[in-house]
N, C-alpha and C positions, 0 to 999 in steps of 0.2 A: 418491942423494938420498932414495930410499925408506928405505934403511938408516939414514940420519941421522934421519929422522922417527921411525922405530921406536925408535932410541936415545934420542931426546928424550922420547918417551912413557914409556919405561922409567925414565928419570931422574926424571920428574915423579911417577910412581907410587911409586918408592922414597922420594922426598922426602916425599910425602904420608904414606906408611906410617911414616916416621921421626917426622914431626910428631905423628901420632896416638899412636904409641908413647910419645913424649916427654911428651905431655899426660896420658896414662894413668898414667905413672910419677909425674908431678907430683901427680896427684890422690891416689894411694896414699900418697905421701910426706906430703902435707898432713894426711891422716888420722892418720898416725903421730905427726907433730909436735904436732898438736892434743891427742892423748891424752897425750903426754909432758908438755906444759905443764899439762894438767889435773891429772895426778898430782903433779907437782913443786910446783904451787901449791895443792893441796888444794881444787880447784874442784869445784862440783857438776856442771858440764857442760863439755864441751870448747869451747874458743874457736874462732872462725872464723879459718882460717889461709890465707894466700896466699903462695906461694913465687915470688919474682920472678926474672927472668932467663931467657934462652933461648940455646941449648938447655939443658934441665935435666940431661940425661944426662951432658953434658960436665962440669957442675959436680959431679955425683956422683963422676965419675971422679977429680976432683981433691980429693975429700972436703971441699969448701967451697962453701956456698950463698951467693950474692951478698947476698940479703936475704930475710928471712922476716917477714911482717906478721901480727900477731895482734890480733883484736878480741874483747873480753870484755864481756858484758852482765850486769848484775845483781850485780856484785861488792859485797860488804858489809863494813863496818868496824863494830866494836862497842865500847862502853865503858859501864860503870855501868848496864847494862840497856837502853841505847839503841842502836839499830842505824842506821848511816848507809849509805844505798844509793848506790853509784857507778853512775850511769846508763850510762856508757860508759867503757871503758878500752881504749885503743889503744896498741900497742907495735910498734916496728920494730927487728928484730935484724939486725945487719950482720956479714958475714963469719962465717957460722955453720959451725962445724966438725962433721963427722960422726964417729961412733964408728969404730974401726978395722975393724969388720966391716960398716960401711955400714948398719947396721940402724936407727940413730936419730941424733938430734942430740945434741951434747955440750955445746958452749958457743959464745958469740958474742963477737967481739972488742969490740963496742960495741952499745949499744942506747939508744933514746930512746922516750919514751912520753908520753901525755896522759890524765889522768883527768878526767872531767867530772861535776859534781854540781849538781843543780838546787836552787833555793831552796826548792822544795816539799819535797824530801828532807831538806834541812838543817833546815827547820822541824819536820818529823816527827821527826827524830832528836833535836832539842832537847827536845821533849815539853813537857808542862805548860801548853799554851796559848800557848807562846812563838812569835813570828813573826819570820822572818828574811827580809830583802829587800835589794835592790841599793842600794849607796850610793856606788859609783864608786871612783876612785883618788885618793889624796892623799899627796904626798911619797913616791911610790914604793910605798906600801902599798895592798894590796887591802882595801877596807872594805865592811862591810855595816851595815844598820840592824837593830837587835835590839829588838823590842817585848816586854818581859817581862810576865808575867801577875801583877801585884801589885794586891791589893785597894786601893781608894781612889786608885790612881794609874794609872787605865786609859789615860791619854794618855802615859805614860812611854815614852820611846824613848832608846836609847843607840847610839853608834857603836862598832862592833866591828871587829877585824882578824882575818883568817884567814891563818895561816902553816902551815909544815910543821915538824915536830920529829923529829929522829933519822932522817930519811929514810923513815919509814913511818907517820907520825902527822899527822893534820890537827887543828890547834888553832884554836879559836874563843875570843876573849877580848874583853870590853868594854874599850874604851880608858880610859874613866873613868865614874864614877857621878855623876849630877847632884847638885848641892848639896842640893836639896830632899829627896832620898832619904837623904842622909847624916845629916840632922837627925832622922830618925825611927828609933828604936831597932829594930835587927834588919833594917831595910830593905835596907841595902847587902849583907849576907850573903844575904838572900833573892834579891836581883837577881842577885848573882854566881852563885848556885847554878843560875840559869836561863840566864845568858849565857855562862858559861865552861865549855867542854867540850873534850875530846880524844877522837878516834877513831883507833884503830890499824888500819891497813890491812895485814893479814897475808897477803893473797892476790896480792901483786904478782908477776907472772911473772918468773922469772929474778932475783929479788932486786933489781929496779930500785929506785932511791932517789928519793923525792919531793924536789923542789928549790924550785920557785917557784909561787906562787899568783897568778892573775890573775882579777879579778872582771869579769863582763860582765853585761849586762842579762838574759841568759838563764840565768846560773848562774855557777859558778866553774870555772876550768880550771887543773889542776895539772900542771906539766911534771915529767917524771922522766927519769933517764938512768942508765947504768951502763957500766962497762968490764970486760972479761973476764968476761962474764955466764954463770954456770953454768945450764945448762938440763936437765941430767940429774937424775933423781930417781925 
């Protein structure tokens, strides 16, 4: 009976050592993956990385990680001298393959992600005293209210739509220009210069593709995804 208790104690200790070693290995691997994504995406700082699944060491032995989650803050898109800040970019990479020497990640079978942008950041990116706010959904389109800065038309507001273009660009467009503006020479072009913008997001990890925009009262949320996503770089 005493021998059995000793054996159980040894098993528990070995199990604890395995768990500790597994978690240490995960921590080191998360640092390497974070640096890899930072380099491949040209990011100023490494993202927060979380490797899912237990035990980690058995995943390494099979050269495949179940899931790797990445959180990036302060990613920026720019166009025409205006910078659009993405307040949060979250990505989940599934079935992540390791390199042949186990030293780093190589590619993921699939990935999904979400980019979040506040109305304050949209307003700042538009520039020129333009204000952008929530307008809800209509006929499946994500809409915003755009208040351009036009002299003598301080109350002018237009409804705009936010879409994605080419898998890496956020597009803002006024749906139409009010008739009262169209009767004033130069007014429509002035308004369009303030309401119509495109910002290219060149720092998407693993070349994720932007797909769908949803407006909420807090800001806009952009869904992204990818297949056979390259992570080396």
